[in-house]
FIMARLUM-561171 format. One line per field, with one value per residue (C-alpha): x, z, y; residue number from 1. Coordinates in nm, 4 decimals. Each point is the difference from the previous one (the first is absolute). Example, Ala and Ser with C-alpha at 12.3 -4.5 7.8 and 13.67 -1.06 7.14 Angstrom:
x: [1.2300,0.1370]
z: [0.7800,-0.0660]
y: [-0.4500,0.3440]
num: [1,2]
END
This chain:
x: [0.5127,-0.3521,-0.3453,-0.1372,-0.3345,-0.1472,0.1189,-0.0503,0.1779,0.3344,0.2577,-0.2801,-0.2275,0.3358,0.1299,0.4011,0.1955,0.3148,-0.1978,-0.1374,0.3119,0.1737,-0.2732,0.0084,0.3485,0.0796,-0.3090,-0.0671,0.4247,-0.0418,-0.2605,0.1055,0.3573,-0.1529,-0.2319,0.3158,0.1958,-0.2876,-0.0176,0.3825,0.0624,-0.3116,-0.1375,-0.2573,-0.2889,0.0484,-0.2383,-0.3991,0.0977,-0.0011,-0.3876,-0.1160,0.1729,-0.2357,-0.3572,0.0812,-0.0939,-0.3212,-0.2528,-0.2009,-0.1940,0.2139,0.3460,0.0760,-0.1589,0.3102,0.0530,-0.2965,-0.0057,0.1496,0.3727,-0.1070,-0.2136,0.2776,0.2544,-0.1734,-0.1205,0.3793,0.0717,-0.3130,0.2577,0.3337,-0.0028,0.1301,0.2709,0.2497,-0.0289,-0.3649,-0.0067,0.2961,-0.1503,-0.3339,0.1648,0.2447,-0.2347,-0.2441,0.3559,-0.0466,-0.3570,0.0823,0.2456,-0.1582,-0.3414,0.2579,0.1603,-0.3867,-0.0526,0.2658,-0.0378,-0.2812,0.1508,0.2852,0.0630,0.3442,0.1260,0.2613,-0.2053,-0.2283,0.3118,0.2015,-0.3118,-0.1044,0.3767,-0.0096,-0.2124,0.4263,0.0709,-0.2421,0.0594,-0.3293,-0.0466,0.4441,0.0142,-0.2459,-0.2119,0.2784,-0.0535,-0.3319,-0.2762,-0.3656,-0.2487,0.1093,0.1456,-0.3268,-0.1179,0.2744,-0.0865,-0.3552,0.0908,0.1838,-0.2743,-0.2693,0.1874,0.0462,-0.3572,-0.1183,0.2265,-0.1164,-0.3778,0.0962,0.1307,-0.2728,-0.3587,-0.0886,-0.1926,0.2214,0.2305,-0.2119,-0.1107,0.4157,0.0511,-0.2161,0.1108,0.3437,-0.1467,-0.1808,0.3685,0.1733,-0.2162,0.0177,0.3776,0.0858,-0.2562,0.2169,-0.0963,-0.2948,0.2347,0.1342,-0.3156,-0.2275,0.3476,-0.0330,-0.3495,0.0147,0.3266,-0.2178,-0.3045,0.2171,0.0783,-0.2180,0.1720,-0.0553,-0.3161,-0.1949,0.1428,-0.1111,-0.3377,-0.0738,-0.2839,0.1463,0.2157,-0.2612,0.0196,0.3475,-0.0736,-0.2469,0.2629,0.1826,-0.2460,-0.0719,0.3792,-0.0196,-0.2997,0.0932,0.3257,-0.2010,-0.2516,0.2928,0.1161,-0.3801,-0.0486,0.3691,-0.0943,0.0407,0.3398,0.1288,0.0797,0.2532,0.1436,-0.0029,0.2506,0.2099,0.1280,0.1996,-0.1427,0.1692,-0.0237,0.2080,-0.2478,-0.0790,0.2788,0.2123,-0.2211,-0.0251,0.4163,-0.0163,-0.1339,0.1876,0.2864,-0.1685,-0.0514,0.3305,0.1365,-0.1750,0.1057,0.3659,0.2563,-0.1672,-0.0979,0.3597,0.1601,-0.2835,0.0619,0.3797,-0.0869,-0.2689,-0.0042,-0.2430,-0.2641,-0.0404,-0.0303,-0.2872,-0.0325,0.0784,-0.0696,-0.2579,-0.2842,0.0173,-0.3187,-0.3319,0.1659,0.2905,-0.2555,-0.2458,0.3087,0.1000,-0.3693,-0.0367,0.3476,-0.1413,-0.3422,0.1322,0.2206,-0.2680,-0.2389,0.2572,0.0500,-0.3662,-0.0003,0.3299,-0.2116,-0.3125,0.1686,0.2937,0.2402,0.3101,0.0626,0.3100,0.1857,-0.1209,-0.3412,0.0931,-0.0904,-0.2959,0.0349,0.4325,0.0158,-0.0754,0.2364,0.2507,-0.2345,-0.0943,0.3982,0.0573,-0.3566,0.2566,0.3226,-0.1752,-0.1036,0.3598,0.2362,-0.1460,0.0969,0.2468,-0.1925,0.3516,0.2524,0.3330,-0.0507,-0.3402,0.1555,0.2541,-0.2022,-0.2412,0.3173,0.1885,-0.2921,-0.1531,0.3626,0.0643,-0.3307,0.1042,0.3726,-0.1380,-0.2606,0.2884,0.2324,-0.2665,-0.1010,0.3390,0.1860,-0.2376,-0.0212,0.3707,0.0312,-0.2425,-0.2865,-0.2264,-0.3282,-0.4137,0.1309,0.2659,-0.1942,-0.0367,-0.3873,0.0674,0.2610,-0.2720,-0.2417,0.2045,0.1054,-0.3147,-0.1032,0.2771,-0.1209,-0.4022,-0.0405,-0.3512,-0.2280,-0.4158,0.0486,0.3309,-0.0714,0.2676,0.0871,0.0681,-0.0870,0.3711,0.0378,-0.4307,0.0852,0.3660,-0.0759,-0.3438,0.3067,0.1271,-0.3790,-0.1813,-0.2957,-0.0643,-0.2102,0.2152,-0.1102,0.1446,-0.0341,0.0078,-0.3036,-0.1951,-0.3207,0.1103,-0.0170,0.0284,-0.2881,-0.1267,0.2385,0.1207,0.1077,0.3142,0.2578,0.0791,0.3690,0.0627,0.3064,0.1171,0.3427,0.1751,0.1583,-0.0909,-0.2612,-0.1006,0.0130,-0.2904,-0.2035,-0.1576,-0.3037,-0.1088,0.0528,-0.1473,-0.3267,-0.0542,0.0243,-0.3478,-0.0810,0.0842,0.3439,0.0495,-0.1895,0.1878,0.3191,0.2470,0.2800,0.3510,0.1339,0.3166,0.2703,0.1032,0.3189,0.1226,0.2709,-0.0257,0.1619,0.3286,0.0453,-0.0565,0.0104,-0.3652,-0.2139,-0.4137,-0.1180,-0.3022,-0.2471,-0.2705,-0.2133,-0.2439,-0.3692,-0.2710,-0.2735,-0.3133,0.2927,-0.0304,-0.1199]
z: [-3.0224,0.1862,-0.1959,-0.2792,0.0929,-0.3171,0.0392,0.2992,-0.1342,0.1399,0.2132,0.2161,-0.3088,-0.1847,0.1860,0.1116,0.1799,-0.0952,0.3005,0.2215,-0.0107,0.1295,0.2373,0.1754,0.0067,0.0832,0.3132,0.0748,0.0763,0.2243,0.2071,0.0567,0.0827,0.2766,0.1514,0.0390,0.1626,0.1816,0.1479,0.0853,0.1543,0.2205,0.1204,0.2582,-0.1065,-0.0320,0.0522,-0.1611,-0.0722,0.4222,-0.0359,-0.2824,0.1636,0.3510,-0.2584,-0.2252,0.2314,-0.0441,-0.3231,0.0859,-0.1453,0.1815,0.1876,0.0625,-0.1061,-0.1387,-0.3021,-0.1845,0.0074,-0.3093,0.0282,0.3354,-0.1270,-0.3095,0.2944,0.1408,-0.2870,-0.0689,0.3338,-0.0271,-0.3111,0.0248,0.4053,0.2175,0.0001,-0.1014,-0.3586,0.0118,0.0546,-0.2316,-0.2935,0.0374,-0.0381,-0.3079,-0.1710,0.0173,-0.0968,-0.3084,-0.0952,-0.0009,-0.2222,-0.1932,-0.0720,-0.0555,-0.2274,-0.1900,0.0490,-0.1715,-0.3223,0.0009,0.0037,-0.1748,-0.3399,0.0537,0.1793,0.1934,0.1992,0.2117,0.0791,0.0519,0.2261,0.2242,0.0556,0.1183,0.3301,0.1508,0.0161,0.2099,0.4123,0.0505,-0.2477,0.0440,0.3552,0.2237,-0.1770,0.1748,0.3069,0.1314,-0.2828,-0.0078,-0.0766,-0.2608,-0.2184,-0.0544,-0.0762,-0.2541,-0.1355,-0.0562,-0.0802,-0.3524,-0.0525,0.0317,-0.2920,-0.1748,0.0003,-0.0955,-0.2808,-0.0973,0.0023,-0.2193,-0.2628,0.0511,0.1867,0.1326,0.2553,0.1335,0.0370,0.1606,0.2547,0.0658,0.0503,0.2063,0.2478,-0.0205,0.1378,0.2862,0.0650,-0.0132,0.2093,0.2447,-0.0468,0.1258,0.1092,-0.2503,-0.2774,-0.0161,-0.1379,-0.2430,-0.1326,0.0231,-0.1857,-0.2819,-0.0195,-0.0072,-0.2339,-0.2734,0.0132,-0.0899,-0.3063,-0.2732,-0.0991,0.3652,0.0990,-0.2297,0.2689,0.3102,-0.1766,-0.1254,0.1589,0.0509,0.2755,0.2480,-0.0510,0.1643,0.2271,0.1199,0.0383,0.2670,0.1233,0.1073,0.0963,0.2494,0.1714,0.2644,0.0957,-0.0238,0.2380,0.2258,0.0324,0.0364,0.3022,0.1387,-0.1592,0.3571,0.0364,-0.3950,0.1204,0.2481,-0.2948,-0.2146,0.2652,0.0486,-0.3492,0.0218,0.1715,-0.0402,0.1461,-0.3203,-0.2037,-0.3373,-0.1789,0.2141,-0.1023,-0.3537,0.0071,0.1770,-0.3109,-0.2824,0.2167,0.0217,-0.3912,-0.0453,0.1997,-0.1140,-0.3746,0.1728,-0.1202,-0.3584,-0.1000,0.0431,-0.1905,-0.2762,0.0602,-0.1028,-0.2135,-0.2296,0.0583,-0.2886,0.0741,0.3602,-0.2552,-0.2447,-0.2921,-0.3017,-0.1728,-0.0227,0.2726,0.2937,-0.1052,0.2028,0.1835,0.0960,0.0795,0.2125,0.2119,0.0463,0.1109,0.2284,0.1752,-0.0001,0.0913,0.2823,0.1332,0.0187,0.2150,0.2405,0.0216,0.0824,0.2644,0.1139,0.0250,0.1780,0.1540,0.3417,-0.1022,-0.2525,-0.2819,0.0137,-0.3385,0.0967,-0.0947,-0.2881,-0.2161,-0.0982,-0.1566,-0.1379,-0.1139,-0.3756,0.0192,-0.2062,-0.2462,-0.0133,-0.0732,-0.2413,-0.2599,0.0360,-0.0122,-0.3656,-0.1279,0.1478,-0.1641,-0.2796,-0.0339,0.3005,0.2766,0.1401,0.1239,0.1467,0.3138,0.0331,-0.0269,0.2063,0.3245,-0.0869,0.0680,0.2496,0.2338,0.1148,0.0611,0.1833,0.2128,0.0660,0.0708,0.2552,0.2012,-0.0589,0.2146,0.2398,0.0098,0.1147,0.0999,0.1778,0.3380,-0.0047,-0.0562,0.2990,-0.2297,0.0137,-0.1272,0.0495,-0.2513,0.2376,0.3048,0.0249,0.0630,-0.1597,0.2588,0.2745,-0.1495,0.0073,0.3566,0.1274,-0.1496,0.2125,0.3358,-0.0160,-0.3123,-0.1396,0.0742,-0.0569,-0.0240,0.0197,0.0778,-0.1200,0.1561,-0.3767,-0.3549,-0.1161,0.2903,-0.1040,-0.3900,0.0360,0.3046,-0.2364,-0.2376,0.3137,0.1263,-0.2942,0.2026,0.2596,0.0174,0.0131,0.1148,-0.0425,0.3149,-0.1286,-0.2175,0.1669,-0.1678,-0.2122,0.1057,-0.2122,0.1375,0.3052,0.2730,-0.0198,0.3067,0.1035,0.1323,-0.1172,-0.0330,0.0699,-0.1367,-0.0199,-0.0532,0.2867,-0.1125,0.1286,0.2243,0.3838,0.1385,0.0135,-0.3105,-0.2157,0.0510,-0.3786,0.0762,0.3362,-0.1302,-0.2616,0.3231,0.1634,0.3469,0.1082,-0.0450,0.3083,0.2583,-0.1407,0.1021,-0.2674,-0.1081,0.0119,-0.3570,-0.1601,-0.1867,-0.3169,-0.2035,-0.3495,-0.1539,-0.3424,-0.2416,-0.1318,0.3400,0.3083,0.1906,-0.1577,0.1592,-0.0502,0.4038,0.0577,0.3331,-0.0332,0.2329,-0.0512,0.1556,-0.0308,-0.2198,0.1638,-0.0001,-0.3219,-0.2819]
y: [0.8097,0.0218,-0.2103,0.2130,0.1292,-0.0798,-0.3547,-0.2207,-0.2754,-0.0147,-0.1937,-0.1540,-0.1062,-0.1756,-0.2719,0.0611,-0.2843,0.1823,0.2849,-0.2690,-0.1926,0.3079,0.1054,-0.3287,0.0111,0.3164,0.0554,-0.2974,-0.0565,0.3021,-0.0775,-0.3848,0.1009,0.3156,-0.3244,-0.2543,0.3319,0.0305,-0.3528,-0.0363,0.3928,0.0501,-0.3453,0.2461,0.2149,0.3662,0.3271,-0.0810,-0.3678,-0.0724,0.1703,-0.2721,-0.2645,0.0275,0.0836,-0.2846,-0.2514,0.0512,0.1494,0.3022,0.2656,0.2499,-0.0184,0.3858,0.3276,0.1030,-0.2551,-0.1957,-0.3524,-0.1633,-0.0587,-0.2155,-0.2299,-0.0046,-0.0774,-0.2256,-0.2309,-0.0194,-0.1002,-0.2983,-0.0965,0.0382,0.0329,0.2835,0.0949,0.3008,-0.1187,-0.0100,0.4061,0.0539,-0.2766,0.2706,0.2865,-0.0640,-0.1737,0.3182,0.2101,-0.2219,0.0749,0.3839,-0.0862,-0.1689,0.1973,0.3349,-0.1570,-0.1362,0.4038,0.0421,-0.1847,0.1869,0.3002,-0.0602,-0.1004,-0.1255,-0.3015,0.1614,0.3315,-0.1838,-0.2183,0.3047,0.1900,-0.3164,-0.0260,0.3821,-0.1483,-0.1292,0.3321,0.1313,-0.0342,-0.1650,-0.3010,-0.0337,0.0274,0.0020,-0.2883,-0.1802,0.0749,0.0675,0.0688,-0.2359,0.1764,0.2450,-0.2709,-0.1214,0.3093,0.0521,-0.3283,0.0806,0.3460,-0.1403,-0.2448,0.2535,0.1889,-0.2146,-0.0901,0.3164,0.0274,-0.3543,0.1564,0.3280,-0.2174,-0.2455,-0.0052,-0.2988,-0.1330,-0.2188,0.2869,0.1860,-0.2367,-0.0851,0.4437,-0.0381,-0.2796,0.1506,0.3375,-0.1408,-0.1853,0.2517,0.1689,-0.2505,-0.0089,0.3555,0.2625,0.2377,-0.2119,0.1932,0.3686,-0.1579,-0.1991,0.3942,0.0865,-0.2425,0.0843,0.3823,-0.0335,-0.2688,0.2744,0.2927,-0.1647,-0.0844,-0.3290,-0.1389,0.1724,-0.3083,-0.2042,0.1342,0.1067,-0.3579,-0.1285,-0.3522,0.2597,-0.0540,-0.4212,0.0741,0.2248,-0.2382,-0.2962,0.3105,0.0747,-0.4016,-0.0578,0.3312,-0.0631,-0.2316,0.1967,0.2773,-0.1029,-0.1158,0.3746,0.1096,-0.2254,0.2595,0.2921,0.1482,-0.1177,0.1052,0.3459,-0.1227,-0.2500,0.3134,0.1801,-0.2290,0.0026,0.2867,0.3125,0.3255,0.3318,0.2006,0.2765,-0.1072,0.1829,-0.2499,-0.2893,0.0703,0.0698,-0.3772,-0.1229,0.1816,-0.1415,-0.3857,0.0421,0.0221,-0.2243,-0.2656,-0.0334,0.0741,-0.0745,-0.0948,0.3567,0.1252,-0.2936,0.1015,0.3681,-0.0489,-0.2480,0.1013,0.3752,0.1474,-0.2461,0.2152,0.3385,0.0720,-0.2607,0.1661,-0.3015,-0.2454,-0.0871,-0.1701,-0.1913,-0.0487,-0.2663,0.2200,0.2589,-0.2328,-0.0878,0.3024,0.1769,-0.3373,0.1191,0.3731,-0.0138,-0.2906,0.2541,0.2710,-0.2251,-0.0807,0.3634,0.0765,-0.2938,0.1578,0.3543,-0.1358,-0.2436,0.0262,-0.2367,-0.0407,-0.1575,-0.2652,-0.0922,-0.3304,0.0427,0.0800,-0.2566,0.0456,0.3464,-0.1174,-0.3365,0.0568,0.3178,-0.2424,-0.0883,0.3888,0.1122,-0.2581,0.1517,0.2783,-0.1269,-0.1788,0.4085,0.1329,-0.2219,-0.2206,-0.4103,0.0513,-0.0646,-0.1760,0.2384,-0.1185,0.1940,-0.1700,-0.3754,0.0324,0.1461,-0.2422,-0.3029,0.2162,0.1014,-0.3265,-0.1416,0.2811,-0.0845,-0.2914,0.0296,0.2486,-0.2503,-0.2775,0.2094,0.1004,-0.3545,-0.1820,0.3646,0.1978,-0.2397,-0.0218,0.4136,0.0826,0.0213,-0.2515,0.0656,-0.1561,-0.2739,-0.1441,-0.0764,-0.3354,-0.0717,-0.2791,-0.1392,0.1041,-0.1919,-0.3335,0.1261,-0.0009,-0.2537,-0.2677,0.2128,-0.0322,-0.2267,0.0574,0.2788,0.0208,0.3782,0.2616,0.3835,0.1754,0.3931,0.1362,-0.0353,-0.1060,-0.2851,-0.1306,-0.0045,-0.2460,-0.1761,-0.1234,-0.1002,-0.2484,-0.0919,-0.0678,-0.2167,0.2944,0.2840,0.3068,0.2744,0.3575,0.1772,0.3545,-0.0850,-0.1720,0.0344,-0.2168,-0.4262,-0.2951,-0.1942,-0.1257,-0.0744,-0.3686,-0.2692,-0.0065,0.2628,0.3354,0.2017,0.3210,0.1133,0.3682,0.1836,0.1600,0.2796,0.3017,-0.1889,-0.0504,-0.3169,-0.1941,-0.1249,0.3767,0.1789,-0.0440,-0.3955,0.0093,0.1799,-0.2483,-0.2832,-0.1339,0.1245,-0.4041,0.0986,0.2496,-0.2795,-0.2945,0.1866,0.1358,-0.2171,0.1434,0.1074,-0.1142,0.1263,-0.1063,0.1403,-0.1047,0.1891,0.1751,-0.1956,0.1487,0.1927,-0.1448,0.3640,0.0248,-0.2114,-0.0496,-0.0403,-0.0873,-0.0797,-0.2754,-0.1700,-0.3164,0.0240,-0.2510,-0.0128,0.1867,0.3261,0.0044,0.2849]
num: [1,2,3,4,5,6,7,8,9,10,11,12,13,14,15,16,17,18,19,20,21,22,23,24,25,26,27,28,29,30,31,32,33,34,35,36,37,38,39,40,41,42,43,44,45,46,47,48,49,50,51,52,53,54,55,56,57,58,59,60,61,62,63,64,65,66,67,68,69,70,71,72,73,74,75,76,77,78,79,80,81,82,83,84,85,86,87,88,89,90,91,92,93,94,95,96,97,98,99,100,101,102,103,104,105,106,107,108,109,110,111,112,113,114,115,116,117,118,119,120,121,122,123,124,125,126,127,128,129,130,131,132,133,134,135,136,137,138,139,140,141,142,143,144,145,146,147,148,149,150,151,152,153,154,155,156,157,158,159,160,161,162,163,164,165,166,167,168,169,170,171,172,173,174,175,176,177,178,179,180,181,182,183,184,185,186,187,188,189,190,191,192,193,194,195,196,197,198,199,200,201,202,203,204,205,206,207,208,209,210,211,212,213,214,215,216,217,218,219,220,221,222,223,224,225,226,227,228,229,230,231,232,233,234,235,236,237,238,239,240,241,242,243,244,245,246,247,248,249,250,251,252,253,254,255,256,257,258,259,260,261,262,263,264,265,266,267,268,269,270,271,272,273,274,275,276,277,278,279,280,281,282,283,284,285,286,287,288,289,290,291,292,293,294,295,296,297,298,299,300,301,302,303,304,305,306,307,308,309,310,311,312,313,314,315,316,317,318,319,320,321,322,323,324,325,326,327,328,329,330,331,332,333,334,335,336,337,338,339,340,341,342,343,344,345,346,347,348,349,350,351,352,353,354,355,356,357,358,359,360,361,362,363,364,365,366,367,368,369,370,371,372,373,374,375,376,377,378,379,380,381,382,383,384,385,386,387,388,389,390,391,392,393,394,395,396,397,398,399,400,401,402,403,404,405,406,407,408,409,410,411,412,413,414,415,416,417,418,419,420,421,422,423,424,425,426,427,428,429,430,431,432,433,434,435,436,437,438,439,440,441,442,443,444,445,446,447,448,449,450,451,452,453,454,455,456,457,458,459,460,461,462,463,464,465,466,467,468,469,470,471,472,473,474,475,476,477,478,479,480,481,482,483,484,485,486,487,488,489,490,491,492,493,494,495,496,497,498,499,500,501]
END
């Protein structure tokens, strides 16, 4: 059942302890379980997390042109509070995942009059690949964007019910934080504003004079990171090109966007089609309500904006980039369910899917973790970076600086060398503070490389290194857990302090 437009009082205005208890048990339990499994199954960092381990050595207005700095700031802060390790990276990620659920649920309580529909809608994210699988293996900025997007939607819906100066300042704060969480947040912000302007009920929120006060907060937040980018504006084109430029024609790129739009909410939309077929057709009963129309227009306008970018630009949209547009899909769809199946939001097939698919994901995750190496299918999470760090410690002690040949080595070795400056030779632009007195450890993966220190590492060292004579590299081999046929073989060398970058 949808909260009627004429009566803004709904579940959100009347606290329901039972509904909150259900939410905390379901979503709090889901998050805690996956956090614990992440620590048990994967003692190393994966894609995206390795970059944050490197950047979070310092606070800066910017780190790379492809991503804004907010996630790194949060990671830095958490590292200061609880220490550096896989646990600090996992904790940040799962806290943000819980906040995503929380604010989408709060938004749902403003959209639906019944207590069950918000729970069912938010649980639908368990059936989407980005939020059911990818989140556990390599997502950083996208989950921060998701949490802030959900909070922004909630703040906006609350303003429609009661416009206050504090509410507009909070909305402006969230818009600013969203834009420095991930640049694609701008697509959601624009889609929300345009969708609201198209509806009299929500137009008043955007056109309220207090909007200017909120936007001032947004500008103040954007100013320092924006100046950092402006100082490097000549490099922006190269950074954008690195996001995935393609040579396909416009039709192929638009087809890729349509395909991505179907992949992002899969298999959720397939389950919904099987369980709630009438909700996909023309609704003969009651309307879905203004909030449902708003959510639908946010998605349509967001997709249209992305299509425009695809036509004007030379890149292809990937499914994992669609959080700003399709994260609200489950909320929107359940407004259609409320209209097509009045009083029947919980149908058996959907409940079975919510129970079974997460179990299947955990089962696959477990099998991949414990059976993969023995079957000759190790993953990046089986690479024994933690054991390598311990072995290097025994061999060379505690260097002042560590230069690694790739981001996976650099990010994971930072967890084992927490007192060292760690530099990724593949991204030498970032420097974690000034050089410190002490030795410099060079480490590189020997797979497919010629003998000797790789060029990308050698390029980071001072000219003194050549004049003083290059040290003979040593080799260290660490077997994978579960299958000694696989091993991580690295070369390493210790050079004196003046040669360090």
